[in-house]
N, C-alpha and C positions, 0 to 999 in steps of 0.2 A: 470737352469731354464727352463720349459717347454715351447712350443711354446704356448700353450694356456694361461699359465699364464701370459706371456709377452704379448700376445694379450689383455688379460684382463687390464692388468696395462696400456696399449696404450689407450685403449679407455677410461678409469679412468683419464689420463692425459689429452686428448682431452675435456672431460667433465669439467674438472678442468679450463682449459684455456678457454674454452667457457664461463662459468659463470663468470669469471674474465673480460672478454671481454664484456660481458652485463654489468657487474657492472662499467666498466670505462666508457663507451659510454652513460650508462643511459638509456639503452633500458629498457622497461618493461619486467620484466620477468614472465613467465607463472604462477609463484606462487602467482600473484596478481588476477589471475581469481576466481571468486566465487564460494563457494560449495551452497550458499544459499543466499537470499535476506531478508532484512527487510523494512518495510515501512518507508519512511522518509529517506533511505539511500543513499548517492551520490555514484554515479556510472559513468561509461564511457561505452556508447554504442558500439556494436561492430566496429563501425566506429571511435570510439575514441572521441566522442562527449559527453559532460558533460550532466548528467541527474540525475533525482530523481525518486526513487523506489515510485510509488504513489499506487499501490495494490500488491496483491499476487493473481494468479490465479490458484488455485492448487499448484503446484512447480514451476510455471513458475512467472518471474517477470515481472510486468506491468511497464514501465518508461514512462516518459515524459521528452524528451530532452529539454534543455534550450532553451526557445526562441519560442517552437512548443506549439500549442493548442491541438495536437491529441496525444494519446500514441500508444507505441509499446509493443509486448509481446515478451521476450526472455527466454531462459533456462538461470538458474544463471551463468553456466559455459561459456555462451558466453559474459559477462559482466566482467568489471574489476572495482576493487575498484578506487574510484577517490583519487586524492590527497587530503589527509585530511580526506577523507570519512565519514565526520561528517554529521548528518542530516541538511538538508537545508530548510529553510522556505521559501516556494515558495511565489512568488507574488500572493496575494490573487486575486480570480477572481473579477472583479466588481460586486460590490453589488447593489441589487435593493431594493427598500423599502419594507418592510415587508408589507405582505397583512392583512389587518385589520379586519381578521375573527375570529371568536372564536377560542381559543387555542385547545378545546379539542372538541371532537364529543360530541353528546347528549347521549352517553353510558359512558363518561369519559374517552375513550381511545384518543389516538392522532387524532387530525382532518386529514381527508383524504386531499390529496393535495401532491403537489412537497415541498420538503426539500431541501435546499442547506447544505450540512455537510461540515464542516471544521476543520482541525487539522493543528497546525503550520508545524508539521512534515510530514503528510501524504496529504496534498494537498486538492483538493476539489473533493467530491463526490455528488451524487444526491441519493436520496431516495424518492419513491413516495409509500404514505401510500394508500392503495386501500380499498375499503369496503369490510366489510365480514372478518376482520382479515388477509388480504392479503397485501404485499407488492412488489414493483419492483424496480429494480436498473434502470440504465440510459440505458441500452440495452434492457430493457424490461423483463428481467428473473425474474420471480416471486418466492414467497415462502410466507409462512405464519407466522404470529406472534401471541402471545396470550399475553394479558393484566390483569395485577391483580390492580383493583381498590384501595385496600387498601394501598398497596406501590407505586402506580403508574410505577412498573416495567413492562417491555417489555421482551419478549423472542423471538427470531427468530428461524423459523425450516425450512428447506428446502431451496433452492434458495441460492443465492450467500452468503447471510449473516446466514447461518446454524450455530447455535451453538453461535452467539453473542447475548448478552445482551444490555438492556438501561433502560431509565425511562424516563416518560414525565416531565420536568422540569417546572418552574414557567415560565409564559408567553407563554407555549406551546412549548418551544423548546424540542428538543429530544437529550438526551445524550447517546452515543453508547459507548459501550465496548467490547472486546473480550473475557472478562471473565463475565459471566452471573450474578456472585455475587458481583461484584465490585462495589463500590459506586465513582470510580474515571472514567471519562468519557474521552477517548483518542479523541473523536469526539464530536462536538456538531451541531446540525441540526435547523435551522431556517426556518419556514414555509415560501415559497415564491409564492406560486399559487395554483392553483386547478389542 
């Protein structure tokens, strides 16, 4: 047997022994690192704290560590799958009474103002409907939306919700979906103020 082949076998033996030691000691293996995130997914932060993926920012994962009110953004490979890894239903934000304003604008589209959007798996987000077919997220990043009065459908273009769709629901609520043609809304938004 050549020296090269013996060296290769020794390296393989060391890797197998290392893998066995990791399994016996119960250490987290690098295989638990993520290659992508999904909204609602339970993860461990780089510091090993349990968290929930609340949104995506391009390919980055925006997470909220359990017990914290703010979010952090990480590349998926920096996070690990949480034990069980199932979507978590976060504690909903305190609800304020709905504003008793008209549910739609005078043009029939969604009323301007601040909307609190909730999804069991995705957490809480805010949407601000601005005048002139414009919208903004909580950070003030704007985009445009179009509204079809016959179907009451919304279509977002530009900004953080580019490509998303929705519908003005009964009572002025807004249903949102990643699929513009869907009639299932992953998130619903209630108007909370101006």
